[in-house]
Phi, psi and omega in degrees: 000135181288147178260133178234123180225125184251359181234016179090163180225129181236126174231040184298132178061018179280152175241117180251117186294321182255214180270159179240117181243127172224045182297137178058027177283154177236116187226145174234139185100187183281135172248112191235132172228046183297128179057022178273175180220129178243122184284352181229232181260140170260109185240130177221053181297129178065021181285147175239122184223129176249101186138180184275135171253117187233134173234042184299125177071011183279160175238127179237121185287335181236231186270155170244107190243111176243030181300133178077003181282155176234111184243138179213140177207108184289347186258002181159237185283132174275323178222119182240110180235048182284147175054028180264162176236113182240113186282340177262219181255159174246126182241113173241064193225185173284153179290133178258151176269189185295336180266015178061039174246145181293119183209066181175191181289151179272156172285130180231134178225119174254098188136178184284135169258112188249126179231037185293135174059021181271145177247121180244121182284331180258230183256161169246112186248115179244028184298121176073010180287156177236120186237120182235112176274138180276141178060032176067026181270194182287131179274317179231118178250111184231044178298130176058028175287140176241125178238117182285340180254239185240144173262110179265120181222061176289193186310137181207170173249126186226130171235111185124187183256165177240123182252108178247024182297123179076004180283153179225141176209155179286322184216143179245121179239103183231039178297131184094323178284319170256125195285164177282151176281157180158181181300322181251057187291136173242113188287336187218073192280064174232156178276125180252115184277151183293149177292136180303140180094356179254163181265000182287143177274172180296138180227159169283155185298334179293335181274347181267135182284183187280016174288341214356137165276345180216087179245161184236127174270112184251358184294119181090004179277123182244136175216139184285326181202165175252133182304136185293342176279351177277167180281120182255001181296139187295330181292321178293318178293332175299314177297326177296315180293326180287353176280001179288161177304148185301319181291339176284347177252358183238250189295328177247064187297136179254119182279325191303315181301321180288314182296320182292317178296322177299315180295320180294314181295321179294321179292335179273004179086014180257066187295322183294315177295322178297318179296320180291324175294323177295321176295318178300320179299314181295324178291320176295320179295320176296320177296327179287342179269357184302123181287149177249128181253020174297326174235136181277108176216152189300328183301326180297320181282336177285322183281337186300312180299320179296315179298318180294321177296320178292327176294322178294318177298321179293320183290316188261331185233359186050049177061029178087357180274347177226071182295333178296335179297318179293323178294318178297316178299318180296318180295318180295316180294320178299321178294317182295310181293328177299321177298317179296318182293327176297314178295323180293320180294322178294329179276357179083014180276347178237124182230173179285143174270113187300320182295316181289327179292320178293323176297320178294325179293322179292322182282335181234097182298333182282348182285149181243152181300126173081007181275346181293136177258152179274125177246105187299324184282328173293319177296323179298317178294324180294324178288322183289344180251091183300139176098351179279293176061035182275341183283137178281006181258149178207173183275132175265115182204182178292149182298141175249118185258169177084193184290347178302325181297324188279319187249356175231017183300314183291330176290317181298318183290329176295315181293319181295316182287333181284345181234061185292331184287337180275355182217125178248113184295132178293161183297324182295320179290323181289325181287322181284341179054048174291139184227148171272125180250140182289000000 
């Protein structure tokens, strides 16, 4: 027989020895089991409640099942299960049939679903759930939630944010919630409904910017592994990380979500995806350091050198994760400059440095005057490594006086030798063999 209650139901501090069933009940007002204890299962399949349903501080020995329920509370939380202890599983999902297939009404909540400080011994199942936060607030608040089993979060409809700050679970299963990789990849394939009071129509989450009607707070969220049926591709996980609040990716950058995902992927044997997530973190961190000169303040000028150095690391070494990239760039540059130096030597723009040649003769008694040959690619490497200066060859040009000679000599000689056609050394300079020394 269906239960109908129009003035609310209170079981505060009650102790129920067995299970509590209110399947297909229709209730208006507050349904409260604050600090109560249920010795079996708390079941409310297909329940309809207008008002807050609260199990604050309650203890449930087995499962807490709200599959197919419709909860609404215009004044705040639709379901409040804070600081509760549930030894079984929590189901906020669509009703399943005997073959474990979705075959019934979905769980719907208009208002906040709060699971703060709750300990769940089994799984948290949100398969097919619909969560609508009123006035653009948090739809699911799970601060410091502990789940001993798996968090199932497949396709759902969400309006509002998800707060997983400080939450812990053994396994994360979000297949469908985080999209599959492919040519037409959708990083977040859920329907995001427009915030009330706006003129925007419903969009997919990929079309919504990071201002978000559906953002996820991941700072402090720990999970031991990701279910193998979920999408493990780094591009899909990139979209998942980008669902964080905008300030967590900019001025108040959060390292933990990136570092933890990198560690989990590496532990699962996905070293390549883990490395790409680590590179993504460094790029996001560099972007968060970009100085703003809209207002003149000292911090912008202090941060600029650090930001510029990180951009250089990104360009040449990919923050140290691709050291071979820097080697390839160096070889290519040495080849290009070597070609220029060869043309410059043929044009007479590069001559022997008398002082260095005499030093070479002293160190090598078998060497003879003028026998050294010019090797453009060896000279190119010598120029690219400031401070070496082992080559007896140098650029013949007009004297450069002042401090420029001491701290920009190697740069100047590279530029002069690289453009031999634009400069023809005069006879007086060639005879005097004036040289730029580093």
